[in-house]
Phi, psi and omega in degrees: 000134184278133161268177189302316183297318178292323178300314180296322179297317181289322182288336178105159187295336183274356186297306183300322181292336182280349185278152169294157184308315182294322179290323178296320177296320179299318179293319181297327182278352190252127172273334179241151178232137181237154179228146178203147166285151183215163165253130186279168181297337181267004178094358176277187182231152180196189174221147185229152166251128182238145170284170184295339176271002180091006179286139180285124178260316181201161178207156173224158175269150176238151181287340180200192185291129176267171180232263182262166181230142169233145182227137178246116176294331180289316179281340184066029183222156172239161177225129173256126180262141178295150173296139181298146354269077185278162182239014179227156168220137184250121176269129181226153176264114181303335180281347180074014182282335180234147180291147176301150179240129180263124175265144178245134179298148182287164182302134178086005181228153166220159181279156177247015170093357185221156176185173180215160172267157169291160183303327180269001177077006184275342181230147172243136179241140182224138172285132184219169177241129163274088196285338176287325179269355181054047177223150181275147176223161170251115176280139182246126186238134181273105182298324184284352181234049176066028180061037175291135180282119189251341180190178173207158170217159188289149169264359177061040178184181180251144174065050177296138180244255183285144172231145178230153171264123182292163183302338179288351179074002184243325190260129169272144164244132185234134174267106172278109183292339177084003186256128177275133174229166178208135182305331179294342182241020178060233182262014179298140180262118197260354188218040187300331181284339185239022180305148180216073181288156178198163169250126182237146174248128189228138174285118185290343183285327184220003179077011181292134177286121179269320180191153179224127185239138178232151171282177180305148183303328179292351179252027185292346177264013177265096185285120179275125193236306188234155191214163171203152184252130183270185185296336180265006180080012175279141181264109177274138182227152175243147187239162173232121187272130184249011179270206181301126185303332181282348173291160179214068179287159173299148190240350186235136179204189178216156178225155179230160177290347176279355175106010179268138171218133186204146171267146177262152184270105172273147180303148184306319181294316178296317180298317179298321182290340176288342175057043175061029186210120170247125186262331179211155176226137177217157177240141181296166183301327178271000176074013186254351180232136178249135176242140175230155182230154173224104175293336177290324181256003181055041190230143172237133181230129173254134187236132173291118186293329180280313180281346181054045181219149178294139175245352179200138172229127183218150180262143173209114183302124180056032181279136181215312184294139180219140174206148179295141180213103183064237179266356182235219185220152164263135176236140180234163186226160174287001174260002178088021181254151172228130179226167173249144178222163172057043177106347177277106184275112176200147176285153176296130179243146177241141182239164179268016170229165183251129182285144173274195194291336190231146175237130181248127170275117186249000000 
C-alpha cells in the first residue's frame, strides 16, 4: 500500500506540479491516498483519488458505472473495471500526464469488476466470463504492449468476482461466486438452483489450479464474492445469499492454502442485520482486524481475526466501501459519506458525489 512519498515516487516527479493549487495542497496534507469509483452530482460516472482528509486530489470520467480499482506503482498506472457484466476497463495515469485509455472486453467475454497487476507491473489480470460456456476466466493483458490481451486461463468455476494476489507474489486467490450471467439478460442470475461457489488458488504463471475449496453442499446458494488477506495469510471472504430470503446463513468466513475453509459464527442479531449480503471485505493495516460491510443492511462489522468475533458494529446508510486507515478503517457510502471506524478517528464527511462499492487504499 502506498503512503504519500511512495505514491509520488511511482506517479513521477511531474505529478505534484500537474495538480491545481488546491489539489496540490490536498496531496501535501495527506499521508495516505484512497481511490474509489463514484457517481457524479450530474448523474455521470467517474473515479477519484482522495487524500486521507477527504480532499480531492484527482479524478477521471468513466463511460458508465465503475466497480473496483487496481493501481500498480511499478506500471505507474491504475485501472478502473466496469461493474459486472461490463465490457470496459479504463486505464489511467494518476499523474494526469496521459489521457485515460478505454479497454473493451474481447468478443464472448465480459468483465466482473475486479483485477490485479503482476508484481512487476508488466501484466494485468482481470476476472471475466466466457458467457456462452458459462465459465469464468482470467484475462491476461500485456501492459508493455498497449494492454493487448495475450491469453486467458480458467477460474474453474462460474461467475468469478474478486481476485487477489497472495503475499507470495505467485498465487492468485479467486472468489467464484457460482452465479451464471449473460449480457443478453443484463444482471439476471440464471442458475440459482444449481449454483456452485468456490474459493480457488491458481498459479498466475501458467494458470495451474493449486486448490479449490467449497463450503458444505447445503450452502451452494451462498455466493462467495469479496476477499481480503490477514496477517497469517488467511483469505477472509464475504458472501451474498441467493436462497430463501427468510434463511439466515453465516456470511463471513476464511480459507487457507492448506485446504481449510470455514464460516465464522456471527451473533444472530448482527447476522440478521446484514440481510444476507456482504458488499466489501477489508483487513486492517496490521492484518489483525477484518471489516465487512452490508449496504443492504446499512451495517459495518469489525471482526477480531484471531478470536473470530465481532469487536464493533456500526451503522452507515448504504455503506459499502472499506479500506484500512491507520489502526482502523475508512468506510464510504452510496449516499456520499465517509466515516472512520474501529480506531480511525475522523469526522463524518459528505461529498457531492456518491461512492460505489469499493474503496482502495493506494
